[in-house]
C-alpha positions in Angstrom: -29.3 -1.2 9.4 -27.7 -0.6 12.5 -28.0 3.1 13.9 -25.5 2.8 16.5 -22.1 4.7 15.9 -19.1 2.9 14.9 -15.7 3.5 16.4 -12.4 1.6 16.8 -13.5 0.0 20.1 -16.8 -1.4 18.5 -14.9 -2.5 15.5 -12.6 -4.6 17.9 -15.9 -6.0 19.5 -17.4 -7.0 16.3 -14.0 -8.7 15.3 -14.0 -10.5 18.4 -17.8 -11.5 18.1 -16.9 -12.9 14.7 -14.1 -14.8 15.9 -16.4 -16.4 18.6 -18.8 -17.3 16.2 -16.4 -18.8 13.8 -12.7 -19.1 14.6 -9.5 -16.8 14.6 -8.1 -16.0 11.2 -4.7 -17.6 10.4 -3.3 -15.0 7.7 -0.9 -17.9 6.2 -3.4 -20.7 6.2 -6.1 -18.3 4.3 -3.8 -17.0 1.7 -0.1 -17.8 2.4 0.8 -14.1 2.1 4.4 -13.4 2.7 6.0 -9.9 1.9 9.4 -11.7 1.7 8.4 -14.0 -1.1 10.1 -13.8 -4.6 9.6 -10.5 -6.3 7.6 -12.0 -9.1 4.8 -13.2 -6.5 3.2 -9.8 -6.2 3.0 -9.6 -9.8 1.5 -13.1 -10.3 -1.0 -12.1 -7.5 -2.1 -8.8 -9.3 -2.6 -10.9 -12.6 -4.6 -13.7 -10.7 -6.7 -10.9 -8.8 -7.6 -9.4 -12.4 -8.5 -12.7 -13.6 -10.7 -13.2 -10.4 -12.8 -10.1 -11.2 -16.5 -11.0 -11.4 -15.9 -14.9 -11.4 -16.0 -17.8 -9.2 -12.8 -19.2 -7.4 -12.9 -22.2 -9.3 -12.9 -20.5 -12.9 -10.1 -18.0 -11.6 -8.0 -21.1 -10.7 -8.7 -22.7 -13.8 -7.9 -19.6 -16.1 -4.6 -18.9 -13.8 -3.3 -22.6 -14.2 -4.0 -22.2 -18.1 -2.2 -18.9 -18.4 1.0 -19.8 -16.6 1.2 -23.1 -18.3 0.8 -21.6 -21.6 3.3 -18.6 -21.2 6.9 -19.2 -19.7 7.1 -15.8 -18.2 5.5 -12.3 -17.4 7.3 -11.1 -20.6 5.6 -13.7 -22.7 2.3 -12.7 -21.2 2.9 -9.1 -22.0 4.0 -9.8 -25.8 1.2 -12.2 -26.4 -1.2 -12.0 -29.2 -4.2 -10.5 -27.7 -6.6 -13.1 -29.3 -4.4 -16.1 -28.3 -4.5 -14.6 -24.6 -8.2 -14.2 -24.5 -8.8 -17.7 -25.5 -6.3 -18.9 -22.9 -8.1 -17.1 -20.0 -11.6 -17.3 -21.4 -12.9 -19.5 -18.6 -12.3 -16.4 -16.3 -15.0 -14.6 -18.4 -14.7 -11.1 -19.8 -11.6 -12.4 -21.5 -11.2 -9.3 -23.9 -11.2 -7.0 -21.2 -9.1 -9.1 -18.7 -6.4 -9.8 -21.2 -6.2 -6.1 -21.8 -6.0 -5.2 -18.2 -3.3 -8.1 -17.7 -1.3 -6.7 -20.6 -1.6 -3.1 -19.3 -0.5 -3.8 -15.9 2.6 -5.7 -17.0 3.5 -2.8 -19.2 3.1 -0.4 -16.4 5.3 -2.7 -14.0 8.0 -3.0 -16.4 8.2 0.8 -17.3 8.1 1.5 -13.7 11.1 -0.7 -12.9 13.0 -0.3 -15.9 12.6 -3.7 -17.1 11.6 -6.0 -14.0 8.6 -7.7 -13.5 8.3 -6.9 -9.7 6.1 -4.9 -7.5 8.8 -4.8 -4.8 8.8 -0.9 -5.3 5.3 -0.7 -3.8 6.6 -1.8 -0.4 8.5 1.4 0.2 5.4 3.5 -0.8 2.9 4.7 1.9 -0.4 2.7 1.3 -2.2 5.6 -0.3 0.3 6.2 -2.8 0.8 2.6 -3.5 -2.9 2.2 -4.0 -3.1 5.2 -6.3 -0.2 3.7 -8.4 -2.0 0.3 -8.9 -5.6 2.1 -9.6 -3.9 4.3 -12.4 -4.0 1.2 -14.4 -7.0 1.1 -16.4 -9.2 -1.7 -15.0 -7.4 -2.1 -11.6 -9.9 -0.7 -9.1 -9.7 -0.3 -5.3 -10.4 -3.8 -4.4 -7.8 -5.5 -6.7 -5.3 -3.0 -5.5 -6.2 -3.7 -1.9 -6.0 -7.4 -2.4 -2.4 -7.1 -3.7 -1.5 -4.6 -1.1 -2.9 -6.2 1.9 -2.3 -9.8 1.2 1.0 -9.6 -0.4 2.7 -6.5 1.4 0.7 -6.7 4.6 -0.5 -2.9 4.1 -3.4 -1.8 5.9 -6.1 -1.5 3.3 -9.4 -3.2 3.1 -10.5 -5.3 -0.1 -14.3 -4.6 -0.2 -15.7 -7.5 -2.3 -19.5 -8.1 -2.6 -19.7 -9.9 0.9 -17.8 -7.4 2.7 -19.6 -4.6 1.2 -23.1 -6.2 1.8 -22.6 -7.2 5.5 -20.8 -3.9 6.1 -23.7 -1.9 4.8 -26.5 -4.2 6.9 -24.2 -3.9 9.9 -24.3 -0.1 9.4 -20.4 0.4 9.3 -20.6 1.9 5.8 -23.7 3.9 4.6 -26.1 2.0 2.4 -25.7 4.5 -0.5 -22.0 4.5 -0.6 -20.2 3.3 -3.9 -17.6 0.4 -3.7 -14.9 3.0 -3.8 -16.4 4.9 -1.0 -16.8 1.8 1.0 -13.1 1.1 0.8 -12.4 4.6 2.2 -14.7 4.3 5.2 -13.5 1.0 6.3 -9.8 2.0 5.6 -10.2 4.8 8.0 -12.7 3.3 10.4 -11.1 -0.3 11.2 -7.5 -0.5 13.1 -4.7 -1.5 10.9 -4.2 -4.7 12.7 -7.9 -5.8 12.2 -8.1 -5.0 8.6 -7.1 -8.5 7.2 -8.7 -10.7 9.8 -12.0 -8.6 9.6 -12.0 -9.0 6.0 -11.7 -12.8 6.2 -14.3 -13.0 8.8 -16.9 -10.5 7.0 -16.5 -12.7 3.9 -17.1 -15.9 5.9 -20.1 -14.1 7.6 -21.6 -13.2 4.2 -21.1 -16.5 2.7 -22.5 -18.6 5.4 -25.2 -16.4 7.2 -25.6 -13.1 5.2 -26.4 -14.0 1.7 -27.6 -11.4 -0.7 -31.3 -12.7 -1.1 -31.5 -13.9 2.4 -30.1 -14.3 5.6 -29.7 -16.6 8.5 -30.0 -14.2 11.4 -30.3 -16.6 14.2 -26.8 -15.9 15.4 -25.3 -13.5 18.3 -23.4 -11.1 15.6 -26.7 -10.5 13.9 -28.5 -10.0 17.1 -26.0 -7.5 18.4 -24.9 -5.4 15.2 -27.6 -6.0 12.4 -30.8 -4.4 11.8 -31.5 -5.6 8.1 -34.7 -6.5 6.7 -34.2 -10.1 7.4 -33.2 -9.3 11.0 -36.4 -7.5 12.0 
């Protein structure tokens, strides 16, 4: 793990070096994020992100398609028979837990808004308050909340998945012993707001293509400059 001190200048240099190694991040091309989208789009993203917890992208897509094909709207999903909902999303794994999380989230949103399935109210909140509201829902952790807040609302909060956490620890951005929740806190504080989204995407790409969990392709200028993991030594 790198022992050099991190600050905003060095984080900016890391971003630039990752761009040089890969390519600039196009926010719309990556996620199509649009804070001005229809009110229900934020809710749909929250539901889809819950489905994506601990499962491959393809199974998330299949479960999401099955869910929104079976039920006409969010009200129908919230009111659905739990066993039926479980079977509908089973391909996403952990169907019992995820069905409960989705229904709890929809209930919380409806109660907060007085009947609407919209997360638009989060846009007016400070980032920490908005994240706090989402993570009060049982089963919605900091990563799920950060995905919704950053990708949909453009709020400056880093979504720390397994790739981001692994690479960040190997580069010394985050202490090796830090929990996932602590990793979110450290990166939110360290990374400049305007770099949170592109650095998130670039760290994921680096983790997938060169810095895997059980090995690493360290023959690249980014690892040379920032990493001192066991595979780089």
